[in-house]
N, C-alpha and C positions, 0 to 999 in steps of 0.2 A: 549372449551365447551361454552354452552349458559349460560349467567350470569343471574341467577334467583333472587338472594337475597343477601343483604349485611347488616352488622351490622351498617354501616355508616348511619346517619339520612338522609343525602341528597339523598340516593338511588343510589349513584355512588361511584366509587373508581378509584384510579390511579394505573396503572401498568407500569413496565419498560420492554422494549422489546429489550434490547441491544444485546441479543444473537441471535435475529432474523434479525434485520435490522441495528444493529450497533449503534443505537442512544440511548444515555443515558438519554434522557428527559422522563418525565412521560406522559403517554397517558390516557385520561379520558375514562372510561368505564361506561355505564349506565345499571342498572338492568332492567329486563322486569317489566314494571310497575304493571301488575296485580298480579304477585307473590310477588313483593316488598310490595304491599299494604296489604297482608294477615296479620291478627292480630298477629299470633304466628308462630314460625319456624316450629312447628309440623304440621301446616295446609298444608304444602307442600305435605305431604304424603296422605292427604285426598281428594285432588282435582283430577279431571280426565282431563288430557291435553295431547297434543302431539306437537312435534316440527317437522316441515318440513325443511330440510336443503339441499343445493345444493351438488352435488357430490364433493369429495375432489379435490382441485386444488392447483396450485403453488402460485398463487397471494396472497401475505400477506396483501394487502391493500384493499381487498374487500370481502364481504360475503353477501349472500342473503338467507333469510329463513323466515318462519312464525311460530308464537306460537299461538296455538288454545286451548282455555279452553272450554270443552264440557259440564261440569256439571252445567252451569248456563244458564239462559234463557234471551235473546238470547245468543248463544255462543260468546265468546270474541276472536276476531282475532287481533293479533299485528304483525306488520312487524318487522323482525330482520335485523339489518345491522351490519357492522363490529364493531360498538361501543357497541353492546350487547354481544360481545364474549370475552372470555379470552383464552389465548394461553398457551400451555406447554412451559417450559423454560423461564417463565417470573416471575417477582417479584411483589407482591401486596404491595402497600405503607402502608396502615393502615387498621385496621378492619379485619373482616373475610368475606369470600365470599362463596356462595353456588351456584352450577350450575349443569346442566345436560351435561354429556360428549357426544359429537357427533362424534368426530374423535379420533381414538387411533392408536398407533403403526405407521405403515408405512403411514397412511392417514393424520397424523398431518403435519401442514405447515412446521415445523422445519425439520422433516425427509425428506419430499419431496424436500426440498431446499438444501439437502446435497448430495454430490456425493461420490462414492467409490474412495479411493486413488489409484493412479497408481504407478507402479515401474518406477523410474526415472533413465535414463541412460544419462550420459554426452555426449556432442557433441564430445569431445576429444576422449572418448572411442570408439565412432562410427567411427571416422576417423582412429584411430589406427587399428580397426577391418578391415577396408577396405585395409589398407596397409599390414596387416598380410595376408589377402587373396591374395594380389598381390605377396607377398613373397612366399606363398604356390605354386602359379602358376609358379613362377620362379624356385622353387625347382624341380617341376615335369618336366618343360621344360629342365632344365639343365641336369637332370638325363637321359631323353630321348636322348638329344644331345650326351651325353657321350656314351650311348649304340649304337647310330647310327654311331658315329665315329669309334666304334669297328667293325662296319659292321654287327651288330646283329649276331656276330659269337658265336658259342657254346650256352650254356644255358643263353641266353640274358635276359630272364625274371628274373632269379635269380640275374644276374648282375644289372638289373634295380633296384631291391629292395635293393641291397647292396649299390648302389649309393644314393638311397633315404635316407638310414640310415646314410651314410657317410656325406652327405651334409645337414642333417636335422638341423644343427645349424643355417641354414638360418631362420628357424621358431623361433622367439624369445619367447621361452616358459617362460623364467624368467621375461618377460616384465610385465605380470599380477602381479607377486609378487612384483616387484620393484614399480610399479605404486600404488598398494594398500598400500604399506608401505609409499610411498610418500604422498598419500592422508591423511593417518593417521597423518603424520608429519604436514601437512598443518593445519589440524583440531586442533592439539595441539598448533600450533603457534597462530592461531586465538583466541583460548580460553585464551592463556597466554598474549595476547596483552593488556598492561595496558591502552592504549588509548581508548579501547572499552570494559570497564569492564562489566562483567555480560553476555558476549556473549557466547552462547552455540551452538556447532555444533552437530546437531541431525542426520544428514545423512553424512556419511564419504565418499560417493562415488562420490559426484559432486562438490568439492570445485573449480574445474577449470571452472565450469559454470559461476561462479561469474565474470570471466574475459571475457565473450563472450556476455554480455547482450546488447540488442538493445532496448527492450521495458520494461519499469518499470511501473507496474500497481499498484497504491496505493489507499488505503482507505483514507477517509478524517477525520472523527471523531475519535479522540484518536490517529491517526497516524500522520497527519500533524498538527492537532489542539489539544489543551489540553481539549477541550469541557468545558472551563470555561469562561463564559461571564463576561465582565467588562464594566460598563457604563463609557463612556469617554467624551461625548460632549452633551451639551444642547444648541440649537441655537434658539433665539427668533426673529430673523430677524434683529433687531438693535443691539443686544448684544449676545455674545456667551460665554458660561461658559465651561471651561475645567476642567481637574482633579485638577488643582492647585487653582481654584477659586470657588470650591463647598461651601466653608464657607460663601461666599456672598449670596448664595441661602438660606442657613439656616437663615441668618439675615433677608432677604426679607420675609421668611415664618413666622418668629416670629411676624412681624408687624400685619397682619390681625388677628392672633389668640390671640394676647395680648390684643385686644380690648374686652370689656365686652360682646358685642353680637357677635354671629357667623357671618361670612362673608355674606353680603347681595348681592342682585342682582346688586348692583352698579358696580361690577367689570366687568360685561360683557360690560357695556357701556364704561368703562375706559380702555378696552383692546387695542383699536386702536389709541388713541390720540398721542402716541409718535411721529408719523410721521406728524401729523397735527399741533400740538401745542407744540413744544419744547421750550416754553418761560421761565417759572420760574423753577429753579432747583428743588424745593421741589415737584412741580407738576409732573415733569418728573420722579423723584425718586419714587413717589407714584405709578405712572402708571406702571413703570417697575416692582415695587414690586408686584402690583396686577397681572401683566401678568405672573410673575414667579409663583405666588401662583396658578393661574388658570392652568398653564401648569403642575405643579407638581401634583395638584389635579386630573387633567385629566389622567396623567400617573398612579396615585395611584388607579384610579377607572376603567379604560378601559383595562381589561385583563381577563384571565381565571385562575388566580392563587388562590390556596387555602392554607391558613396557617394551619400547623399541629403542635400540641404540644405533644412532646414525653412523658413527665412525667405525664401529666394530660389529657391523651387522653380520659379517661372515664368521665371527668367533663362535665356537660351539657353546650352546647354553649349558650343556652338561660338563662344564669345566670344573676343575677342582676349586675348593673354596678360595684359596689365596688369589688365584688368577681371576676367578669369578668376581671376587670382591673388588679387585682392581678395575675390572671391566665395568662393574655396576656403579662404581663411583664416578664414571664418566659424566661430565656435565651435559652431554648431548642426549640425555634420556628424554624420550617423549612418550606420552601415553596414548593408546588408541582404544576407543570403546564405542559402543553403539549409541551411547548417550553422553552428552557433555556434562550432565549432572554427576555421573559416575567418575569422570576424569577429575572434576572439581573436588570430590570427596577424597580420592586417592592422593591428589596433589596436597590436600590439606593434611592427611596423615603423614605425608613426607615432611611437611613443614614443621609438624610437632614432634618428629623423631622416629616414626615408624614407616619405613620406606618399602614399597613394593619393588623388588629388584628383578624378579623373573617370573614368568608364568607360561605354562603350556597346558595341554588338556588334562594332564594327570597331577601336576604339582604346582605349588606357589612358594616363592621364597620372599621373606621379609627381612629387612635389616633393622635392628633395634637402635636405640639412641647411642649406645656405646660401641656400635659396629658389629655386634654378633649377628650371624645369619640364623634365621628360624625357618625351618622347612616344614611345609604342610602338604599332605597328599589330598588332592581333590577327589573325593569319592563320588559325589553326585552334584550336578548343577541343574537348577530349575529356572529357566529363563523367564524374564518379565514378559507378560502378555497383557493386552489391553483388557482382557476379561478378568484375569486374576489380580492385576494391579500390584503384583509383588514378585520378588525373585528370591531364590534361596540357594544355599550351597552347603554341602556336608563335607567337612574337612577332618583329617586326622593329623594331630600334632605329632611329628616324627619323634620328638624328644621324649614325650610322655605317653604316647599312644592313645591320648584322649580323642574321642570322636565328638564333634560338636556340630549341631545344625544351626546355621545362622540364617536369618531371614530379614529382609527389609522391604518396605512397600508403603503404599499410601495409607493414610490413617483410617480411611473408610474400610479398607480390607484388613488392616492389622488389629483394629480395636477389639474385634471379637476373638482374635487368636491369642493375644497376650493375657497374662494374669490380670485380675481386677486391679485397677488403680484409679485414683481420683484426679489426676492432673493432665492426662494425655489429651483429652478432647479440648480442654480449655487452652492449653499451650499451642495446640495445632491451630486453633482459631486465632490466637494472638499473632502467631507467625504468619498466617495467611493474610491477616490485615496489614502486616508490614510488607506484603508482596513477596514473601519467601516461599520457595517450593519445599514442602516438608516431606521427610521420609522417617518412618518409624523403624528402629532397628531392634531385633529381638534374637534370643538364642535358646537352645535347648541342648543339654548334655545328653548324649546317648551312650548306652553301654554297648559292648561288642555284640551281645546277643540281640539287643533291640535293633541294631543296625543290620545284622545278618537277616533277621526276620523281615525287616523292611525291604532289603535288597532283593530277596527272593520274590516277594510279592510284586515289587516294582518291575522286575524283569518279566514276570509272568504277564503283567498288565500290558507291557510294551509289545509282547508277542501276539496279543489278541488282534484279530482282524475286524471285529465288530465293536463299535463304540470305544475305540482305543483311547481317545483323548479323555473321555469321561472316566474310564477305569483308572488311567494313570493319575488323573487329578484326585480321584477318591483315595488312592494309596498315599499320595503326598499329603492329603488333608489329614490322614490318620496321624501324621507326625505333628501337624500344626495345631497342637492343643496345649493350653496352659504354658505358653512360652514365656520366658523371662524377659520382661521389657528392659532393654539396656539404655536406650537414649532416643532422643528426637533430634534430627538434624535439620537445619535451615540453610538452603542454598539460594542465592539471589542471581537471577539472570539480569545482568545490568542493562538498564534501558539506555537508549540513545540520549544524547544531551537534550534537555528541555522537551522531552516527549509529553510530559504531563501538562505543562502550560499550553503547549501547542494544541493538544487534543481538546483542552478546556476552551481555548479560543475558537477552534473550529465548531465546537458544540454550541457556543454562544452565538456564532454566526449563522446558526440554523442548519448546519451541515450534519447529516446523519452518517455516522462512521460504522462501517462493517469491517470486521477483521477476517480475512480468508487465509488460512494457513495449512500447511501440510503436516503440522506437528500434532502431538497427542492432545486429547481433550483436556486432561488435567493441566498440562503446561499452558495451553491456550487460555484456559479459564484464569489461571494464576496471573498471567501477563495482562489479561483484560482488567483484572482488579488492580494490579500494581501500577499500571499505566493510567489508571483512573478512566479508562474507556468505559468501564461500568462504575458508577459512583458508589460510595460505601453504603449509602442508604438503600440502594436498589437491590431487588431480588434477582437471582439468576435462575432461569428455567433451563435445565439441561434436558434436551429432547432425547428421550430414551431410544436405544437402537431399535429400528423397525425393519421388517423384512417383507411384509405383504400389505395389501390394501386395508385389511381389517385393523391391524396394529397401527397403521398410519392414521386411520380415521379416529381411533380412540385417543391417540397421543395428541392429535390436532385439537380435539375437543378439550382435552385437559389443558392444553396451552391457551385455548381461547378464553378459558375462565380466569386466567391470570391477567392482572392489569399492571401496566407500567413496569415491566420486568424485562431484563435483557435475555436474549435467546442464545443458547449454545447448542449447536447441532453438528453432527458428524457428516462427512461427505456421503457415506453409504445411506444413512437415513434420509438425507436430502434428496438423493437420487430416487429413492422409493416414493417419497412424498411428491416430488415433481412429476413423477410418472402418472400418479393417480389424482393428486389434488394440487395441481400447479397454482391455479388462481388463488385458492384459499390460503395456501402457505405464504405466497408472496404478499398477499393483502395483510395477513397477520404480522409477518416479519417487518413490513414497512411501518407498522404502528409502534414497533419496539424502539426504545431510545438507542439501543446498540445491539448488534448481531455478531456472533462469533461462529464461523464455520471452520471446523478442524478436519484434518485428514482429507483435504481437498486436493484433487489432481489439477494440473494446469488447465485442462479442458473444462473442468467443473467451475473453476474461477471465472473463465471467460463466459460460461453459460449463465452464471449468476448475474454478471454485468448485463448480458443481453436481456435477461428476464426483467431486470429493473428498468431498463430502457423501454421495453415493450409495455410493461404493466403500469408504470408511473408516468412515462413520457417526460421525466425530468432528466437533467444533465448529470452524468456520472463521471467520476474521476477515479482512476486506478493508480496506485502507487506501489512500487516494489523494487527489489534490487537483484533478483536472480533470474536465471534463464527460465525458471518455471513460472515467472510472472509475466513473461512476454505476451502470451495469448491474451491475458486479462488487460494489459496495458494497451494493446492494439485494438481491443474490442471497445474499450471505454471511449466516451466522447473526448476525454482529455487524459492522456497518459503521462505520468511522471515517473522517471526512473532515478534510482539512487545509485551512485557509484559506491559499491561496498566490497565486502570480502568475497562475495560470490561472483566477482567479475563485472564486466561492463555490458553484458548482453542486454539487460533491462534498460540501462541508460542509453544505449545506442538505438534501441527500438522505440523509445518513448518520444513524446512530443516536446517534453521539457526534461532536462537532466539536472539534478541537484546533488549536492555532496552530503547533506544531512537532512533528516526528517524535519527538523525545526524550521528549515527554510520554507516549508510549505505555507506556514502562517503568513509570512510577508508576501510570498508569491501570489497568494489568493487575495488576502485582505487589501494589499496596496496595489500591486500591479494588475491583478485580475479585475478588481473593482474599477480602477481608473481607466483601464483599456476599454472596458465595456461602456462606461459613461462617456468617454471621449468619442468612441466610434459612433455611439447613438447620436450624440450632438452633431458630429461631423456629417453623418449620413443624412440627417434631417435638414441640416443647413444647405447641403448641396441640392437637395430636392427643392427647398425654398427658393434657392437662387434660380433654378430653371422655371419654377412656377410663376415667379413674380414677373419675369420678362414675357412669359407666354400670356399672362393676364393682360399685360399692357398691349400686346399685339392683338389680343381678342377685343379689348375695349376700342382700340384704334380702328380695327376693321368694322366694328359695330357702328361707330360714329360715322364712318365714311361708307354707309350703305352696304355693309358686308362685302367690301371689296377685298379680294385676296391679294393685297399689296403689302410688301414687307415694310415694317416701321423703321428698322435699322438695317443699313446696308453693310455688306462685306466685313471690313476690318472691325467695325464696332461690335458685331456679334462675336467675332473670334476673340477680340481683346477682352470682352466682358467676362467670359468664362475662364480666361487664362491670366493675362498680364494684370488686369485691374483688380481681380477679386481672389485669385488663387491663393496667394500667400496668407492673407488674413484668415481665410476659411480653413486652410490647412493648419494654421497655427493653433486651432482648437485642440490638436493632439497634445498640446502642452498644458492644457487647462486641468486644474484639479479643484475639487470642492472643499476637501479638507487636507491637512498636512498628513504625510505618511504615518507620523507618530500617533496622530488622532485616530486614523483608520485602524491601527494596531491596538490601540487602547480601547476602542469601542467597536468590537467585531459585529455588534448588532446592526451597524450600518450596512453590512454586507447582506443581511437578511432581506432588505428591501429590494435588492437587485433581482433575487430569484423570481419575484413577481413580474419582472419585465416591464416595469412602469416607465423606464427611461425611453423606451422605444416601443410604442404600441399604436394601434389604430386611433386611440384617443389623442395622443400627442401629435400624431401625424395630421389629424383633422385640424388641430389647433394651428399647426404650421400652414396648412392649406388656407385656412381662414385669414391668417396673417398675410399670406402671399396675395390673396385676392384683394384684401383691403388695401395693402400698400400699392399693388399694381394699379388698382382702380384710382386711388388718390393721385399717384404720380402722373397717370395719363390724363385724367380729367383736369387736374391742376395745371398741367402744361397747356392743355387745349384752352382752358379758361384764360390763362395769363398771356398767351401769345397774341400779338397785335396784327402784324402785317404779313410776315412771311412764314411759310410752313417749316422752313429749315430751323426756325427758332424753337418750334415744338420739339424737334429732335434734340437740340442743344439742351433745352431746359430739362426735358424728361430724362435724358441719358445721364446728365451730370447728377441730377437728383437721385437717380437709380444707383449710381456708383456710391454716392455719399450714404444712401440708405443702407446699402449692403455693408459698408464699413462700420456704420453705427450699429447695425444689427449684430455684427460679430462682437462689438464692444458690449452690447446688451447681454449676449449669451455667455460671455466669459465670466468665470466665477473668481479666479485668482490670476492676476496679471503676471505675465512673464516678460522679461525685457525683449525677447524675440518677437512677442506679439505686437508690442509697440512699434518695433522696427518694421514689421510686416505692414502694419496699418499706414505708417508714415511713407514707407517706400511705395506702396500701391497708389496712395494719393499723389505722391510726387511723380510717379510714372504717368498717371492720367493727366495731370496738369501739364507735364512736359510734352505729352503726345498731342495735346490740343493744338500746338503750334504747327504740327505736320498734317493735321486732318482738315485741310482747307476745303476739301470737296464735301465734307459732312457739316462743317460748322462755319458760321459767319464770324470771322475773327474780330471784326469791329463790334459785333453784338456781344460776344462773350467777354470782351474786356470792359464792357460798360457796367455801371452800377446797377442798372435795371436788371441785367442778367443775374447779378449776385443776389439781389433781394428776392427775385422770383424763385430762384433755385432754393434759397434758404427757407422761404415760406412753404414751398411744396414739401421739402425734406422734413421740416418741423411738423407739418400736419401728418405726415406718414409715420413718423417715429415717436413723437412725444406721447401720444395716447398709450403706446405700447410700454414706454418707460414708466408711465403712471400706473398702468395695470400691474406691471411687474412689482413695483414698489408696494402697491396695495396687497398683492398676493403674499409677498414676504412678510407683511405685517399681520395679515389676518390668518394665513395658513402657511407658516414657515416650514420649509423642508427639514427633515430630521438633522441633516448635517449642519444647517445654519444655527441650530440650537447649541452646538458645541463650539462654534466660533466665538472668540471674545468680542 
């Protein structure tokens, strides 16, 4: 909505947009001036005005419109920009706001930037579906072959369907049930894991996806970082102050303020002598002291921070000093600003003794170490923009009438503005390597004449209708010359616990990490370095802003010439490149060790995920903690949400919810890996179970002149797939090849899984051959060894079949669990116990004889021993990677 009026005296308010762009900092919004100036709130209803607004669009960083009031002469026209608007799903910091709603429902930015969730199907399920289709083809082919070998004699169509039914065990109908029960078990294991407390599995169908990931797309704010800024370093060129020497700054600050009169202009002249005259110790001390004072004062004045008092918000700001002082000393002071960096700087000046106590559009008040109030008039403010990379303020000290121009900004922008020095570039590099966000602070003293000249030129530039921004920038630049360098500050955006080792582990596991953030380019690059997303030895290629096809082509060519370097690209440039050179950009980006996309809208994040899925065909995982990450999380093959400061929207929309980023390592390396390997073994074993009995049926029919007669009747077939073999086969979900500690220690083990070797057509064919071999041996062995009655064939072959299945489970298991042993013993016990009741299928006298025992043992040995021998040979000659780690 368009912001018309606020109860705040300044005519502006702060809002927080964390559910839109994921940033928890406050953004300044300004009311339309002609409605803010109305004497009373009720006057809003008596004016005649209209708003022109552009059509609804996705971009959350821009808005164009006009406000026209018609009932005055001449009509008032005001231009509206993004700072005159308030959005749905945002929080107002203080006061009340009134506006006119222009977009509702589906037209709001937040709704336009969300996408509909899709149903997610795991890659393992898709692969098993392919194998099941192959098995169905085999079933039809085998049935046709059987009928063909009969010579299509008699009612062959009926025989064809009888064979289809007899051999239907080839189709693993119980596979779906077993897998779904397995997935539920994995989910239960994840939630019960004490190493990752608070983890919730919200989608039980895709735990195996966690073991197949190649791309991890992560948010920055609140996911990799805590979004808590801490002031770490102040560097004055000759002296540097760290966290442990802040008390020295407090001592330096007390000196100027302990004198009777306020600090005079002498400090500006004594700010440079340390390099020229380091002669007498007291003189050096005094000059360092004055330089510290100047630096701290500059940091305390050069910002856009507003202090807010919770308890006495209604108290007038223009109170007399004694009352104001009492108000300002309230412990409930909070700071609001568009950037958390600025809040960290002002909180630091408060901690060393210089406190910002009030601020409006025209003035600022500071309280010194000994309690005296210093008042400054704000003459001009030049806000930070991504183009200028700096912000400035011109203030007048009310006590001395001195006018000073303070400026702070990024080192790339400030290095050409400040006077020549030999330490700035080197120290900026040192701080950046420590992962600190650096700001260069400088000042310039202005005379009254200089300021008046500037002010007139500046006003004139602001009134021009053509190239206004360029003309204003040119006037401001006339002041930005030979500025006096005061200090360099270093602020740390604290990372979440164990982010660096977790990212290192994921990289070693062969996972490529992309950081998608709504934050500024500089901040994103800094966090990418400090979190070691980009290693220290790697170059970073910052993709220059492009607006058309030609620029995009040139910039892509420049990027193509770089090798093994991380890519940093902004959302706008990305949009242009994807429009003209989608395939080329994605191909180049996929070769990068790391990619950082900044200034991304929620829809762009989801679009990047979709592009990766389409172009690479690999599995993607998205991880985030805010409402702006929901689209990305729902689009990815596997979405992980973190419960953080930005609410629970992401965690509720995700497939897996965790409490800290570091838990991702264990979730993927241990649970993802084991879920995939277990499901692959379980799926193939269930197929083997159906193939082996179908092979026996086929051999039996072949021997008896291709008769479509069932080998096993009624309960034997039902019991085979359920009571006799279900528990041991399902116990494979408890199997593990290496201990969880080993999987965490050697993330390289995870890399093998992305190739999908645990379940492929190759492994499937091996299992088919094993099934055909064992089915054939069991049937021919039983037929060879039976003497008089046919019922003996059934007894020998079925008992040998059950024993073979139980032994094959034992052969497949890599680490025994006590429940596996129980399942094996229980199944065997159930079979032996049931023999007593199955009189119609078995001859009780025969199965209790020694002849039966040795015949069954012989057939079982022939079917299983060669496989045991082959497995032992394979482990000796070509051991799998995990076995090399086992003691």
